N, C-alpha and C positions, 0 to 999 in steps of 0.2 A: 348431526358430528359426520367431520371427514373421516375416510378412511385411516388417514395419519393418526388421526386422536383416537379412534378406536383401537388403534395399534399400541400407542402408547400407554391408553388406559389400562388393558389389559396386562401387559408386561409388567408396566407399575403397582399393579393390583398384587400379581402373583408375588412379585419381589416384597410389596407391604406383608402380605400375609405367610410368607416364607419367615422374615423376620419377628413376626407377631408370634408362630409356631416354637423358635428358635427360644423366643424372652421364656413363653408359656411354661414351655421345658423345663427351662431353668430356674423358673418361680418352682414349680413340680420338687425340685433338687434331681432331675433327670440328666444323662447326658445328653449333647449333641448328639443329632444322630439315631436315637433310640424311638423315634416316631418320622413317619413319614407322610407326605401329602399325599393323597388322588384329586388330580383337580378331575373335577365334572361335568364334562363334555357336552351330556345329552342335550340335544335340539341343540344347540350354539353353532351359528355360522362359522365355517371357516377363519373368516377376518379377524376372529377374536382368540380362536386357536391359536392360528400360527405363531403369532409373536409369543406365548408362553414357549412351547417346543424354542424357539430360537430361542427365549432366553434360557434354555438348559434343560425344561423340564420334560420327563418321558414317562408319566404313570397317570393314564385316564381314566376314568369311568364312564362306562357307560349306560343306558336302562333298556335298551331293543337290541338284538342280536340284529335283526333287519340291518337297522338305521347305523349300528355300529360297523358293518360290514361297508355300506355305500359308503362310508362319510372316510373310514380308514383303510381299506382294501387298495384306493390309489395310491396312497404315499405312503404307506407302511417301509417300502423299502425305502426311501429316503431316509427315515429316521433310526440309526441303529440304537437299539438299546430300548426300544420304543416295547412298552408294557400297559395292554389294555386288560380291563377289568370289568364284568360284568354286574353292576350292581341293581339291577333290574330285576322281574320277577321272570321267571323262566317254565315255561310250558316245555312237556315232555317231549313234545315233537317240535320242539328245536334245539333239543340235545345235542344232537351231531352237529348244528353249526358251533353251537357254543363249544363243544370243547374242539374244535377245528379253528376255532377265529381267536379267543379268549386265552390267555396268560392264567387270568385268576377268575373264578367263579365264585360270588360271595354268598347268594341267595336259594342255599341248598335247604329245606324246609318242608319236605315232607318224601316221603316213602318213594313212592313215584318219580319223583326227579333224581334222587340220589341212583336208587337202579338205574335209571335210564343215562345218567352220566355215568357210571360205571360199566355198563355194557359198550358204549362209544368209546372210552377210553380202552379197552381190553379191544376192542375192533380197530380204532386208529394207532394204536399205540403212541398216542398223545396225552399227557398227564397234567392240564392242567390244575393249578392248586384249587381247593375248591373251602368255602367255608361255610359254615350254618348258620342261617338269620334268625334269629330267635325275637319272636316278641313281644319286648320286655316290657312293656305295657300290658298287654295283654288286649289291645285295641281290637274291635272286629272288622273294621276297614283295613289293619295293617296285614300283611304276610309274615309269616316266620313260625317258628316250632314255641309254644307255650314256655315261660321257663322252669314250670314242674315237671316238662315231659323232656328238656334239653338233653339230660344226663342218658336219658334211653336213647333217645333217637342220636346222637351222637356216636354211642356204642354200637349201635344198629348201622349207622355209616359205616364206621371202621370195622365190624365182625362180618356183618351180611354182605354187605358190598364191595368192602375190600377200600372203600373212599380213604387216604389220608385228608384229615379235619385237622386245615392248615391257621384256621382262624375262625372266629366269632366274630357275628353283625350283629348290630340294632341299630334300630330310627327309635328314639325315645318318646313320651307324648310332648306335645307343642305346650300344653299348659304345665306349669309348677316348677320347681326344681331337676333338673337333668341328672344332678350327680348321684340321688339314689338308685336311678334305672345304670346308667354306667359303672357304677360299683357293683350292681349284680352280676351285672354280664361278666365281669372280673372275678368274681368268685364262682361263678359257671366253669368259665376257662381254668382256673385255676385247678377245682377238683376233676376235672378231666382233661387235664395236661394239655391243655388247647395253647400254642402260644404265643398267637397274636388275638389284637381286638381290633375289630373296627368299629372306631363311633367318634361320633362328632362330628357337626357341620358347620357352617359358617356362621351359626349363631350361639354354638354352644361348643366350638372345638376345643378350646382353654380349661372347659370345668372338665370335658373329656380326656386332654393330655396326662390333669392332675389326678386323674382317675387310673391311668397308665394304659391309653390307647396306644397303641402302635399305628395305628391309620387313622387320618383324618379325613373325609369326603366332603370338598369345597369345592360349588359352582359359582352362586352366586357373587361372592367376596372377591372373585378374580374376575368374572366373565360379564357380570352384571346381571340383572334379573330377565328371564329367558322372554 
């Protein structure tokens, strides 16, 4: 595939995805603009990311601190309004870099990380929005606080660490219906006064929007398989 074909493919796929998102919101009886897209650019080559930027998108999700810095630092000043979100696991020894670089950190899932982020926010005077990741399907291979422990953890993040919990994030199990898991995350958010739900990916974002997602995280449907 030529570079021009790649450009056309990613920008066209992005515009198609945005149209699908708007239609899904309408079907759910939700107003346009009540949810947004995070384009998952992790591990993708710049050749497929640039067309999406040129099409007007400014919100991107990355999995690793160093990879994100290598990719975005040289060009960040060229794209006003760019918002970078960490959607992958964070180690406490990377907390300083994460606070300095990201606008949103969606994967706070244990006390050690919450404290490390709180310390760095205090030191740096920079306050990225923080989300709590919930292991909504209670899967051993996935990160996140268990649903039964989410209320206490959210409270500890706020009261003990001084973090503002801006949202909740989850990745439901691959097998079976996703709706019940999205519904559970919504209930956890509602009873804890958390405003935003980051849920739904390439194969289930329409279901997530029906259950109240404010943010969907989509990569392969825009950029193709990594």
